[in-house]
DSSP file (Angstrom, degrees, kcal/mol; ACC not computed):
  #  RESIDUE AA STRUCTURE BP1 BP2  ACC     N-H-->O    O-->H-N    N-H-->O    O-->H-N    TCO  KAPPA ALPHA  PHI   PSI    X-CA   Y-CA   Z-CA
    1    1 A X              0   0    0      0, 0.0    37,-0.2     0, 0.0     2,-0.2   0.000 360.0 360.0 360.0 130.6    8.0  -10.1   -9.6
    2    2 A X  E     -a   38   0A   0     35,-2.0    37,-2.4    38,-0.0     2,-0.4  -0.622 360.0-116.5-106.3 163.7    4.2   -9.9  -10.1
    3    3 A X  E     -a   39   0A   0     35,-0.2     2,-0.4    -2,-0.2    37,-0.2  -0.821  23.0-123.6-100.9 140.1    1.7   -7.2   -9.0
    4    4 A X        +     0   0    0     35,-2.2    37,-0.3    -2,-0.4     3,-0.1  -0.651  39.7 164.1 -76.5 134.0   -1.0   -7.9   -6.4
    5    5 A X        +     0   0    0     -2,-0.4     2,-0.3     1,-0.1    -1,-0.2   0.691  43.5  78.8-122.7 -32.8   -4.5   -7.1   -8.1
    6    6 A X  S >> S-     0   0    0      1,-0.1     4,-1.3     4,-0.0     3,-1.1  -0.642  72.1-133.1 -97.8 141.3   -7.3   -8.6   -6.1
    7    7 A X  H 3> S+     0   0    0     -2,-0.3     4,-2.8     1,-0.2     5,-0.3   0.870 103.8  64.1 -55.1 -43.5   -8.6   -7.0   -2.8
    8    8 A X  H 3> S+     0   0    0      1,-0.2     4,-2.2     2,-0.2    -1,-0.2   0.845 103.4  49.7 -55.9 -33.5   -8.5  -10.4   -0.8
    9    9 A X  H <> S+     0   0    0     -3,-1.1     4,-1.8     2,-0.2    -1,-0.2   0.869 112.1  47.0 -75.8 -35.6   -4.6  -10.5   -1.3
   10   10 A X  H  X S+     0   0    0     -4,-1.3     4,-1.7    -3,-0.2    -2,-0.2   0.908 112.0  50.4 -70.8 -36.9   -4.3   -6.9    0.0
   11   11 A X  H  X S+     0   0    0     -4,-2.8     4,-0.8     1,-0.2     3,-0.3   0.954 111.6  48.8 -62.1 -52.5   -6.6   -7.7    3.0
   12   12 A X  H >< S+     0   0    0     -4,-2.2     3,-0.9    -5,-0.3     4,-0.3   0.867 108.2  52.0 -60.6 -36.6   -4.5  -10.8    3.9
   13   13 A X  H >< S+     0   0    0     -4,-1.8     3,-1.2     1,-0.2    15,-0.4   0.823 101.7  62.7 -70.6 -31.4   -1.2   -9.0    3.7
   14   14 A X  H 3< S+     0   0    0     -4,-1.7    -1,-0.2    -3,-0.3    -2,-0.2   0.719  99.8  54.2 -63.0 -18.1   -2.7   -6.3    6.1
   15   15 A X  T << S+     0   0    0     -3,-0.9    -1,-0.2    -4,-0.8    -2,-0.2   0.545 100.7  75.9 -96.4   0.5   -3.1   -9.0    8.8
   16   16 A X  S <  S-     0   0    0     -3,-1.2    13,-0.1    -4,-0.3    -3,-0.0  -0.160 100.1 -54.7 -90.0-171.7    0.7  -10.1    8.6
   17   17 A X        -     0   0    0     11,-0.2    11,-2.0    88,-0.1     2,-0.3  -0.300  54.5-161.9 -70.3 159.9    3.7   -8.3    9.9
   18   18 A X  E     -B   27   0A   0      9,-0.2     2,-0.4    -3,-0.1     9,-0.2  -0.989  14.6-163.1-143.7 144.5    4.5   -4.6    9.1
   19   19 A X  E     -B   26   0A   0      7,-2.4     7,-2.7    -2,-0.3     2,-0.4  -0.995  18.0-151.4-127.0 131.5    7.3   -2.2    9.2
   20   20 A X  E     +B   25   0A   0     -2,-0.4     2,-0.3     5,-0.2     5,-0.2  -0.815  16.4 174.2-108.9 143.7    6.8    1.5    9.0
   21   21 A X        -     0   0    0      3,-2.7     3,-0.1    -2,-0.4    73,-0.0  -0.815  50.2 -95.5-127.4 171.0    9.0    4.3    7.7
   22   22 A X  S    S+     0   0    0     -2,-0.3    63,-0.6     1,-0.2    64,-0.2   0.873 122.8  37.5 -57.3 -36.2    8.2    8.1    7.3
   23   23 A X  S    S-     0   0    0     62,-0.2    60,-2.8     1,-0.2    63,-0.4   0.726 126.2  -8.0 -97.0 -18.3    7.2    7.6    3.6
   24   24 A X  E     - C   0  82A   0     58,-0.3    -3,-2.7    -3,-0.1     2,-0.4  -0.991  55.0-120.4-159.6 169.1    5.5    4.3    3.6
   25   25 A X  E     -BC  20  81A   0     56,-2.2    56,-2.7    -2,-0.3     2,-0.5  -0.962  21.7-149.5-114.2 141.3    4.5    1.0    5.5
   26   26 A X  E     -BC  19  80A   0     -7,-2.7    -7,-2.4    -2,-0.4     2,-0.3  -0.950  13.8-172.8-110.1 124.8    5.5   -2.3    4.3
   27   27 A X  E     -BC  18  79A   0     52,-3.5    52,-2.0    -2,-0.5     2,-0.3  -0.872   6.9-171.3-111.8 149.9    3.1   -5.3    5.0
   28   28 A X  E     - C   0  78A   0    -11,-2.0     2,-0.3   -15,-0.4    50,-0.2  -0.964  12.3-177.5-141.1 157.4    4.1   -8.9    4.2
   29   29 A X  E     - C   0  77A   0     48,-2.0    48,-3.4    -2,-0.3     2,-0.2  -0.944  24.9-128.0-154.5 132.2    2.4  -12.2    4.1
   30   30 A X  E     - C   0  76A   0     -2,-0.3     2,-0.3    46,-0.2    46,-0.3  -0.556  25.0-150.1 -76.2 149.0    3.9  -15.7    3.4
   31   31 A X        -     0   0    0     44,-3.5    -1,-0.0    -2,-0.2    -2,-0.0  -0.815  14.5-141.9-111.4 153.8    2.1  -17.8    0.7
   32   32 A X  S    S+     0   0    0     -2,-0.3    -1,-0.1     2,-0.0    44,-0.0   0.768  77.4  85.3 -82.0 -31.1    1.9  -21.6    0.5
   33   33 A X  S    S-     0   0    0      1,-0.1    -2,-0.2    42,-0.1     0, 0.0  -0.127  83.3-120.5 -72.3 171.3    2.2  -21.7   -3.3
   34   34 A X        +     0   0    0     40,-0.0    -1,-0.1    41,-0.0     2,-0.1  -0.049  66.4 126.8-101.5  35.0    5.4  -21.7   -5.3
   35   35 A X        -     0   0    0      1,-0.2    40,-0.6    40,-0.1    -4,-0.1  -0.269  64.0 -86.2 -89.5 176.7    4.7  -18.6   -7.2
   36   36 A X        -     0   0    0      1,-0.2    -1,-0.2    38,-0.1     2,-0.1  -0.163  57.2 -74.4 -74.0 169.0    7.0  -15.6   -7.5
   37   37 A X        -     0   0    0     38,-0.1   -35,-2.0    35,-0.1     2,-0.4  -0.422  51.3-156.4 -58.5 138.2    7.1  -12.6   -5.1
   38   38 A X  E     -ad   2  77A   0     38,-2.0    40,-2.3   -37,-0.2     2,-0.4  -0.964   6.8-164.6-128.3 141.0    4.0  -10.3   -5.6
   39   39 A X  E     -ad   3  78A   0    -37,-2.4   -35,-2.2    -2,-0.4     2,-0.3  -0.967   3.7-170.3-126.6 141.3    3.9   -6.6   -4.7
   40   40 A X  E     - d   0  79A   0     38,-2.2    40,-2.8    -2,-0.4     2,-0.4  -0.959   6.5-155.9-127.6 149.3    0.9   -4.4   -4.3
   41   41 A X  E     + d   0  80A   0     -2,-0.3     2,-0.4   -37,-0.3    40,-0.2  -0.975  13.9 173.4-126.2 138.4    0.8   -0.6   -3.8
   42   42 A X  E     - d   0  81A   0     38,-2.1    40,-2.7    -2,-0.4     2,-0.4  -0.999   9.4-176.5-142.3 143.2   -1.9    1.4   -2.2
   43   43 A X        -     0   0    0     -2,-0.4    40,-0.1    38,-0.2    14,-0.1  -0.939  21.0-137.9-141.3 117.8   -2.2    5.1   -1.4
   44   44 A X    >   -     0   0    0     38,-0.5     3,-1.7    -2,-0.4     4,-0.3  -0.220  24.7-110.4 -77.6 165.6   -5.3    6.5    0.5
   45   45 A X  G >  S+     0   0    0      1,-0.3     3,-0.8     2,-0.2    -1,-0.1   0.638 109.9  77.8 -70.0 -18.3   -7.1    9.7   -0.2
   46   46 A X  G 3  S+     0   0    0      1,-0.2    -1,-0.3     3,-0.0     3,-0.1   0.720  83.2  67.1 -60.8 -19.1   -5.8   11.1    2.9
   47   47 A X  G <  S-     0   0    0     -3,-1.7     2,-0.3     1,-0.2    -1,-0.2   0.810 113.7 -92.6 -74.4 -31.0   -2.4   11.6    1.1
   48   48 A X    <   -     0   0    0     -3,-0.8    -1,-0.2    -4,-0.3    36,-0.0  -0.982  64.7 -14.9 153.9-159.8   -3.8   14.2   -1.2
   49   49 A X  S  > S-     0   0    0     -2,-0.3     4,-2.8    -3,-0.1     5,-0.2   0.004  71.7 -95.1 -68.6 174.3   -5.3   14.7   -4.6
   50   50 A X  H  > S+     0   0    0      1,-0.2     4,-2.4     2,-0.2     5,-0.2   0.904 125.3  53.0 -66.4 -36.7   -5.3   12.2   -7.3
   51   51 A X  H  > S+     0   0    0      1,-0.2     4,-1.8     2,-0.2    -1,-0.2   0.900 110.9  48.2 -56.2 -44.5   -2.1   13.7   -8.9
   52   52 A X  H  > S+     0   0    0      1,-0.2     4,-2.2     2,-0.2    -2,-0.2   0.879 111.8  48.0 -71.1 -38.0   -0.4   13.5   -5.6
   53   53 A X  H  X S+     0   0    0     -4,-2.8     4,-2.2     1,-0.2    -2,-0.2   0.859 111.7  49.6 -69.9 -34.2   -1.4    9.9   -5.0
   54   54 A X  H  X S+     0   0    0     -4,-2.4     4,-2.4     2,-0.2    -1,-0.2   0.851 108.7  52.9 -68.2 -35.8   -0.4    8.8   -8.4
   55   55 A X  H  X S+     0   0    0     -4,-1.8     4,-1.9     2,-0.2    -2,-0.2   0.914 111.1  46.9 -62.5 -44.1    3.0   10.6   -7.9
   56   56 A X  H  X S+     0   0    0     -4,-2.2     4,-2.4     2,-0.2     5,-0.2   0.941 112.7  49.9 -61.0 -42.3    3.5    8.6   -4.6
   57   57 A X  H  X S+     0   0    0     -4,-2.2     4,-2.8     1,-0.2     5,-0.2   0.933 109.9  50.0 -69.0 -40.1    2.5    5.3   -6.2
   58   58 A X  H  X S+     0   0    0     -4,-2.4     4,-1.9     1,-0.2    -1,-0.2   0.883 111.1  50.3 -64.0 -35.2    4.9    5.9   -9.2
   59   59 A X  H  X S+     0   0    0     -4,-1.9     4,-2.2     2,-0.2    -1,-0.2   0.913 111.5  47.3 -66.5 -40.8    7.8    6.6   -6.7
   60   60 A X  H  X S+     0   0    0     -4,-2.4     4,-2.1     1,-0.2    -2,-0.2   0.922 111.2  50.3 -70.9 -40.3    7.0    3.5   -4.8
   61   61 A X  H  X S+     0   0    0     -4,-2.8     4,-2.4    -5,-0.2    -1,-0.2   0.914 109.8  52.5 -66.0 -39.1    6.8    1.3   -8.0
   62   62 A X  H  X S+     0   0    0     -4,-1.9     4,-2.2     2,-0.2    -1,-0.2   0.877 106.7  53.3 -57.4 -46.8   10.2    2.9   -9.0
   63   63 A X  H  X S+     0   0    0     -4,-2.2     4,-1.0     2,-0.2     3,-0.2   0.974 109.5  48.1 -55.5 -55.8   11.7    1.8   -5.7
   64   64 A X  H >< S+     0   0    0     -4,-2.1     3,-1.1     1,-0.2    -2,-0.2   0.911 108.4  53.8 -50.7 -56.4   10.6   -1.7   -6.2
   65   65 A X  H 3< S+     0   0    0     -4,-2.4    -1,-0.2     1,-0.3    -2,-0.2   0.874 111.6  45.5 -43.4 -49.6   12.0   -1.9   -9.7
   66   66 A X  H 3< S+     0   0    0     -4,-2.2    -1,-0.3    -3,-0.2     2,-0.3   0.590  93.8  97.3 -76.5 -15.5   15.4   -0.8   -8.5
   67   67 A X  S << S-     0   0    0     -3,-1.1     2,-0.3    -4,-1.0     5,-0.0  -0.545  81.4-115.2 -80.1 138.2   15.4   -3.1   -5.6
   68   68 A X    >   -     0   0    0     -2,-0.3     3,-2.7     1,-0.1     4,-0.3  -0.546  19.1-129.9 -69.8 131.8   17.2   -6.4   -5.9
   69   69 A X  G >  S+     0   0    0     -2,-0.3     3,-1.5     1,-0.3    -1,-0.1   0.706 101.6  73.3 -63.1 -19.3   14.9   -9.4   -5.7
   70   70 A X  G 3  S+     0   0    0      1,-0.3    -1,-0.3     3,-0.0     4,-0.1   0.747  87.0  63.9 -64.6 -22.6   17.1  -11.1   -3.1
   71   71 A X  G <  S+     0   0    0     -3,-2.7     2,-0.4     2,-0.1    -1,-0.3   0.739  96.4  68.0 -75.4 -12.7   15.9   -8.5   -0.5
   72   72 A X  S <  S-     0   0    0     -3,-1.5     2,-0.3    -4,-0.3   -35,-0.1  -0.818  90.6-117.7-104.4 140.4   12.4   -9.9   -0.8
   73   73 A X    >   -     0   0    0     -2,-0.4     3,-0.8     1,-0.1    -2,-0.1  -0.559  32.0-110.8 -73.0 137.3   11.6  -13.5    0.4
   74   74 A X  T 3  S+     0   0    0     -2,-0.3   -43,-0.1     1,-0.2   -38,-0.1  -0.294  99.8  25.0 -62.0 150.1   10.4  -16.0   -2.2
   75   75 A X  T 3  S+     0   0    0    -40,-0.6   -44,-3.5     1,-0.2     2,-0.4   0.786  98.4 121.1  62.1  31.7    6.8  -17.0   -1.9
   76   76 A X  E <   -C   30   0A   0     -3,-0.8   -38,-2.0   -46,-0.3     2,-0.4  -0.906  54.8-141.0-120.8 154.7    5.7  -13.8   -0.2
   77   77 A X  E     -Cd  29  38A   0    -48,-3.4   -48,-2.0    -2,-0.4     2,-0.4  -0.929  19.4-167.1-107.7 138.4    3.2  -11.0   -0.9
   78   78 A X  E     -Cd  28  39A   0    -40,-2.3   -38,-2.2    -2,-0.4     2,-0.4  -0.964   6.8-167.1-123.6 137.3    4.2   -7.5    0.0
   79   79 A X  E     -Cd  27  40A   0    -52,-2.0   -52,-3.5    -2,-0.4     2,-0.6  -0.996   5.9-160.6-124.6 133.6    1.9   -4.5    0.2
   80   80 A X  E     -Cd  26  41A   0    -40,-2.8   -38,-2.1    -2,-0.4     2,-0.7  -0.961   4.4-159.7-121.8 119.1    3.5   -1.0    0.3
   81   81 A X  E     -Cd  25  42A   0    -56,-2.7   -56,-2.2    -2,-0.6   -38,-0.2  -0.860  16.2-136.8-103.4 118.6    1.2    1.7    1.6
   82   82 A X  E     -C   24   0A   0    -40,-2.7   -38,-0.5    -2,-0.7     2,-0.3  -0.381  15.6-157.7 -75.7 145.9    2.3    5.2    0.6
   83   83 A X    >   -     0   0    0    -60,-2.8     3,-1.9   -40,-0.1     4,-0.3  -0.815  33.0-105.4-116.7 165.0    2.3    8.2    3.0
   84   84 A X  G >  S+     0   0    0     -2,-0.3     3,-1.5     1,-0.3     4,-0.4   0.765 114.3  69.0 -59.2 -28.7    2.2   11.8    2.4
   85   85 A X  G >> S+     0   0    0    -63,-0.6     4,-2.1     1,-0.3     3,-0.6   0.673  81.2  76.8 -67.2 -13.9    5.9   12.1    3.3
   86   86 A X  G <4 S+     0   0    0     -3,-1.9    -1,-0.3   -63,-0.4    -2,-0.2   0.689  84.0  67.9 -68.7 -15.7    6.8   10.2    0.1
   87   87 A X  G <4 S+     0   0    0     -3,-1.5    -1,-0.2    -4,-0.3    -2,-0.2   0.905 115.9  19.5 -67.8 -40.6    6.1   13.4   -1.9
   88   88 A X  T <4 S+     0   0    0     -3,-0.6    -2,-0.2    -4,-0.4    -1,-0.1   0.620  96.5 107.1-109.4 -14.0    9.0   15.3   -0.5
   89   89 A X  S  < S-     0   0    0     -4,-2.1     5,-0.0     1,-0.1     0, 0.0  -0.385  78.8 -97.0 -72.4 141.4   11.4   12.6    0.9
   90   90 A X     >  -     0   0    0      1,-0.1     4,-2.4    -2,-0.1     5,-0.2  -0.248  23.5-129.0 -60.8 146.9   14.6   12.0   -1.1
   91   91 A X  H  > S+     0   0    0      1,-0.2     4,-2.2     2,-0.2     5,-0.2   0.912 109.7  47.0 -63.8 -45.4   14.5    9.1   -3.5
   92   92 A X  H  > S+     0   0    0      2,-0.2     4,-1.6     1,-0.2    -1,-0.2   0.795 111.2  53.5 -70.3 -23.8   17.8    7.5   -2.1
   93   93 A X  H  > S+     0   0    0      2,-0.2     4,-2.1     1,-0.2    -2,-0.2   0.905 110.4  46.9 -68.7 -46.5   16.5    8.0    1.5
   94   94 A X  H  X S+     0   0    0     -4,-2.4     4,-2.1     1,-0.2    -2,-0.2   0.847 109.8  53.5 -67.6 -35.2   13.4    6.1    0.6
   95   95 A X  H  X S+     0   0    0     -4,-2.2     4,-2.0     2,-0.2    -1,-0.2   0.918 110.7  45.9 -61.6 -46.4   15.3    3.4   -1.1
   96   96 A X  H  X S+     0   0    0     -4,-1.6     4,-2.4     1,-0.2    -1,-0.2   0.864 110.5  54.6 -62.3 -38.8   17.4    2.9    2.0
   97   97 A X  H  X S+     0   0    0     -4,-2.1     4,-2.4     2,-0.2    -1,-0.2   0.855 107.6  49.3 -60.5 -41.4   14.3    3.0    4.0
   98   98 A X  H  X S+     0   0    0     -4,-2.1     4,-2.4     2,-0.2    -2,-0.2   0.873 110.3  50.2 -67.1 -40.1   12.8    0.2    2.0
   99   99 A X  H  X S+     0   0    0     -4,-2.0     4,-1.9     2,-0.2    -2,-0.2   0.889 112.4  48.6 -62.9 -42.3   15.9   -2.0    2.2
  100  100 A X  H  X S+     0   0    0     -4,-2.4     4,-2.1     2,-0.2    -2,-0.2   0.930 109.8  49.8 -68.2 -44.9   15.9   -1.5    5.9
  101  101 A X  H  X S+     0   0    0     -4,-2.4     4,-2.1     1,-0.2    -2,-0.2   0.922 111.8  49.8 -59.8 -46.2   12.1   -2.3    6.3
  102  102 A X  H  X S+     0   0    0     -4,-2.4     4,-1.7     1,-0.2    -1,-0.2   0.905 110.1  49.6 -70.5 -34.3   12.4   -5.5    4.3
  103  103 A X  H  X S+     0   0    0     -4,-1.9     4,-1.6     1,-0.2    -1,-0.2   0.856 112.3  49.1 -71.6 -26.7   15.5   -6.7    6.3
  104  104 A X  H  X S+     0   0    0     -4,-2.1     4,-1.1     2,-0.2    -2,-0.2   0.813 109.7  52.1 -71.9 -29.8   13.5   -6.0    9.6
  105  105 A X  H  < S+     0   0    0     -4,-2.1    -2,-0.2    -5,-0.2    -1,-0.2   0.808 106.2  52.4 -74.3 -27.5   10.7   -7.9    8.3
  106  106 A X  H  < S+     0   0    0     -4,-1.7    -2,-0.2     1,-0.2    -1,-0.2   0.861 110.7  48.4 -70.3 -37.8   12.9  -10.8    7.5
  107  107 A X  H  < S+     0   0    0     -4,-1.6    -1,-0.2    -5,-0.2    -2,-0.2   0.799  92.3  95.3 -72.4 -24.1   14.3  -10.9   11.0
  108  108 A X  S  < S-     0   0    0     -4,-1.1     2,-0.2    -5,-0.1   -91,-0.1  -0.461  75.0-133.5 -70.3 133.6   10.8  -10.6   12.6
  109  109 A X        -     0   0    0     -2,-0.1    -1,-0.1     1,-0.1    -2,-0.1  -0.587  31.8 -95.4 -87.5 154.9    9.4  -14.0   13.5
  110  110 A X        -     0   0    0     -2,-0.2     2,-0.3     1,-0.1    -1,-0.1  -0.348  44.5-105.6 -63.2 144.0    5.8  -14.7   12.5
  111  111 A X        -     0   0    0     -3,-0.1     2,-0.5    -2,-0.0    -1,-0.1  -0.583  31.8-157.8 -72.6 131.2    3.2  -13.9   15.2
  112  112 A X        -     0   0    0     -2,-0.3     2,-0.2    -3,-0.1    -3,-0.0  -0.927  27.1-108.3-110.6 133.2    1.7  -16.9   16.9
  113  113 A X        -     0   0    0     -2,-0.5     2,-0.2     1,-0.1     3,-0.0  -0.401  38.3-146.0 -64.2 129.6   -1.6  -16.7   18.5
  114  114 A X        -     0   0    0     -2,-0.2     2,-0.3     1,-0.1    -1,-0.1  -0.513  21.1 -97.9 -96.9 161.6   -1.0  -16.8   22.2
  115  115 A X        -     0   0    0     -2,-0.2     2,-0.1     1,-0.1    -1,-0.1  -0.588  49.3-104.4 -77.9 137.3   -3.3  -18.3   24.9
  116  116 A X        -     0   0    0     -2,-0.3     2,-0.2     1,-0.1    -1,-0.1  -0.383  34.0-132.9 -65.7 134.0   -5.5  -15.6   26.4
  117  117 A X        -     0   0    0     -2,-0.1     3,-0.1     1,-0.1    -1,-0.1  -0.580  26.9-102.3 -85.0 144.7   -4.2  -14.7   30.0
  118  118 A X        -     0   0    0     -2,-0.2    -1,-0.1     1,-0.1     2,-0.1  -0.345  47.6 -91.8 -64.3 152.6   -6.8  -14.5   32.8
  119  119 A X    >   -     0   0    0      1,-0.1     3,-1.2    -3,-0.1    -1,-0.1  -0.411  30.2-127.8 -68.5 139.2   -7.7  -11.0   33.7
  120  120 A X  T 3  S+     0   0    0      1,-0.3    -1,-0.1    -2,-0.1    -2,-0.1   0.853 106.9  46.3 -62.5 -34.3   -5.6   -9.6   36.5
  121  121 A X  T 3  S+     0   0    0      2,-0.1     2,-0.4     0, 0.0    -1,-0.3   0.486  86.3 107.4 -92.8  -1.4   -8.6   -8.6   38.6
  122  122 A X    <   -     0   0    0     -3,-1.2     2,-0.5     1,-0.0    -4,-0.0  -0.592  51.8-163.2 -81.5 133.6  -10.5  -11.8   38.2
  123  123 A X        -     0   0    0     -2,-0.4     2,-0.4     2,-0.0    -2,-0.1  -0.911  12.7-137.9-118.3 140.8  -10.7  -13.9   41.3
  124  124 A X        -     0   0    0     -2,-0.5     2,-0.4     1,-0.0    -2,-0.0  -0.744  21.0-133.6 -91.5 140.4  -11.6  -17.5   41.6
  125  125 A X        -     0   0    0     -2,-0.4     2,-0.3     1,-0.0    -1,-0.0  -0.765  14.2-130.7 -96.7 141.6  -13.7  -18.5   44.5
  126  126 A X        -     0   0    0     -2,-0.4     2,-0.5     1,-0.1    -1,-0.0  -0.601  24.0-117.5 -82.5 142.1  -12.8  -21.4   46.5
  127  127 A X              0   0    0     -2,-0.3    -1,-0.1     1,-0.1     0, 0.0  -0.699 360.0 360.0 -79.0 130.3  -15.7  -23.9   47.2
  128  128 A X              0   0    0     -2,-0.5    -1,-0.1     0, 0.0    -2,-0.0   0.412 360.0 360.0-103.6 360.0  -16.4  -24.0   50.9
C-alpha cells in the first residue's frame, strides 16, 4: 500500500464517491494503471491545533495499517479526511466505521453523468 503525495491525486479522489462516518470521510477513485492501492490522509485546520491534527492523522494511519488489504479495491486511490470526532472516538469503533465505509463504497456503483432534464416550468411554444 502506497501513500498519496500529490495534490492532483487528492483532488481527483474528492470528485469520486465518498462515505462519511462521525470521525472521518472516505473518498475513493478508480485508477487505470496496475499500481497498488494508494491512501492519502488529510486533516483541515478546522479540526484544531497542529498537535490535534497530527494526532488525528496518526490515528487514521494506524487504522489503515491494521486493516486487511482485501477490504480495499485494487487499482484505487483512497483519501481519508479526518474530523474532530476522531480525537475522542474509540479506536475499535473507528476501525469498524472504516471497514463499514469501505464495504459501502464497494457496493456503491460509480456515478454516471446523466442527461440534463428540462426545467419543470419551461414551456415550449407551439408554432401557429
